[in-house]
N, C-alpha and C positions, 0 to 999 in steps of 0.2 A: 551739296545742295539736296541730295536724297535724304540725308539725316535731318536737315532743316525742314523738309517737306513732311517727313514722318512726325517730327515734333509738332509741326503746325496742325496736322490733322488730329493729333492727340490733345491739342489745346494747351500746349506747354510753351509756346513761343512768347518772347517779349515783344514789345512794340517795335523795337529797333530791328529785331529779326523779321518781323512781319513786313516792315518797310523794305528790308533787303530783298525779301521774296517778291514783293510788289514791283520793286525796281527791276529785278531780274526778268520777270515775266512781261511787264508792261513796256518798259523803256528799252530793254535789251533786244537787239535784233538777232543775237547769236544764242538762241535757246536750243539746247540739245534736243535731239529727236525723242529721247525718252521722256523729256519733260514737256514736250509740245502739247500733250493732252491737258495739262494743268493751265496752260496759258489762257484759254477761254475763261476759265474760272476767275483768274486774277484780273483779266481785262474787264469782265463784267462787274466785279467788285469796284474797280476803279471808276467805271462809268456810272455806276449807281451812286458812288460817293460824290461825284461831280454834279449830279442832277439836283435841281432846285424845285420845290413844290410850286404848282401854279396857283394854289389857293392859300390865302393867308390864314393859317390855322389858329394863331393866337386870338385873332379878332372873333372867329367863329366860336372858339372856346369861351371867350368872355361872354358872348351872347348866351351860350348854353348855361353858363353859371348863373346869369341873371334870371333865366327862365326857371332853372332848378330852384333858386332861392325863392322866387315868387310862389311856386307850387308848394315848397316846403312850408312857407309861412301860411299859405292858404289852408293846407291840411292841418297844421298846428292849431291855427285859430278855430277851425271847425271842430277839431277834437276837443279843445278847451270848452267851446260852447256846448258840445254834446255832453261833456262831463258835468258841466254846470246844470244843464237841464235835467240830467239823470239824478244829480244830487238833490235838486229842488223837488223832483217828483218823488223820490224816496222819502224826503223829510216832510212831505205835505201832511197836514192834519188828517188823521184817520177817520174822524167822525163825519167829515163832509162827504157828500156824494161826488163822484168824479164828474168833471165837466171841462170843457175847453171853450176858449173865447176866440172866435174867428170873425174878423171884420167888425169888431165891436159888439157882437152878439154872443150870448152864452149858449153853448151847444151841450145838451145833456146826453145825447146819443153817442156812446163810446165807439160804436162801429163806424158811424159817419165820420167822426173825428179821426179815427185810425186810417180810414180810406183816404181822407183829405191829406193827412200827414204823409202817407205813403206816396201819394201823387206828387206832393211837393218834393219829397226826397228823391223820387225818380227824376223829376225835372232838374234838380241840382246835380244828380249823378250824370245826366245827359250833358249838362253844361260843362261839367268837369271833364268828361270824356272828349268832348269837342275841343276843350282848351288844352288837353294833353297832346293833341295831334301834332303841333310843332315839335314837341319834345320827342315824340316817336319818329318824326321825320329826321331829326338830328341824329338819333340813334341809328337809323337806317343809313344815313350819310357816313357816320363813323364806321359802320360795318363794311360799306362799300370801299372806303379808304383802306381798311385793313385787308380786304380781299385784293385790292389793287397792288398792295405791297407784296402779298403772297404770290400773285401772278408774276411779278418780276423775278422772284426766286425760282418759280417753276420754269420760266423761260430759260433761265440760266442752267437749270438741271437738264432740260431738253437739249440745249445746245451742247452741253458737256457730254451727254450720252451719245449724241450724234457724232461728235468728234472721236469718242472712244470706239464707236462702232467702225468708223472710217479707218482708224489706226489698226484695229484688229483684222480688218479685211485686207 
């Protein structure tokens, strides 16, 4: 069993050997005193394997994909529109004086037109930022789920170190 444990911690065991270790530590009542320190580790692995998540992850992931697709399309379309406007602006006839048409009126003041355009772009930016909030919330939820999984392994490490300290004392 010692050789099998060394092989396990080097990551060289097969699935059948790992099943044998799990059976020895979880199902067997006659674990030798020298191996008792490893029992908590394999019991924790067995318990973690039997746990089921409370949240239906695939449904949440489907919602996330829909939200991502929407924003990807929105950014793509706005990028295409910006490229078209830029191309038209570059290709405009050079002999005419610059002007803009706002609300059906011709505006010859470029500073006024620029301020108006910046205001509208800031409004669009604000709408996009508010629209991205659900996506940021989903990212925070994913991060919390990742941290929850890490906490389970930390709990196992703490339990194992407590057992090792009790054996050494």
